[in-house]
C-alpha positions, 0 to 999 in steps of 0.5 A, a space after each residue: 377817926 373821921 367818918 366819911 359818908 358818901 352822898 353822891 356818886 357819878 361816873 361819866 364813861 365815854 360821855 354816858 352818865 351813870 349814877 345809880 348803879 355804882 357798886 365801887 370805885 378803886 382809884 389808882 394807887 402809886 407804888 414807889 419803886 426803889 434801887 438798892 444803893 450799896 453802902 460800906 456798912 449799911 445800904 440804902 434805897 433810892 426812889 426811882 419811879 412808880 409801878 404802872 397804875 390802874 383804876 377799877 369801877 364796878 357797876 351793877 346792871 349796866 349793859 353792853 352799851 355802857 361798856 362800849 361807851 367806856 371803851 370806844 376811844 381805845 387808849 384815849 378812853 376817858 372816865 370821870 368819877 365824881 364823889 361828894 359827901 361829908 368827912 366828919 363835919 366837913 363837906 367834900 367833893 372828889 373828882 378823878 379824871 382818867 384817860 387810858 386803855 380800858 378792859 372789861 369783865 362781866 360777871 356770870 349771868 344768873 336768874 334773879 340777880 343783876 350782872 356786874 360790869 367791871 371796868 379796869 383802866 390803865 393810866 395815860 393821863 390822870 387828875 385827882 382834885 379834891 375840894 378844888 385842890 389838885 392832889 395828883 396830876 399825871 401826864 405820861 406822854 408829857 412827862 408830867 408827874 405831880 403825885 400826892 402833892 409832890 412834883 417829880 
């Protein structure tokens, strides 16, 4: 098992840079959907598409200005998340660029603790590049789907 150590994280939401308050980032997942194909004895399934995908960014201590910057452009809102570090002995840099509608949720406000802002986005366009190599590039409006190294 290769150990991954994240050394730097940065999120740019609506042109506003956030570096120190990132709690977690969940990149979009692409779950395949299948259609049943009947067989004379054993049926099978055929891959016909993917479920809708979303991402999530959790920030500590960020104010309403961060939320408004993220949501400013509606369904054309952009989030760029960059992460770099070491996997085993190799350096890596991973860049996720996402365009789509963003929703937000603030945790309850408590004395002595920072409020958490959770941004959740729907995918309209998405690009994931790792060490300069495109892993996934999606443009739903243009019917372009390169997912996990496979062109659909």
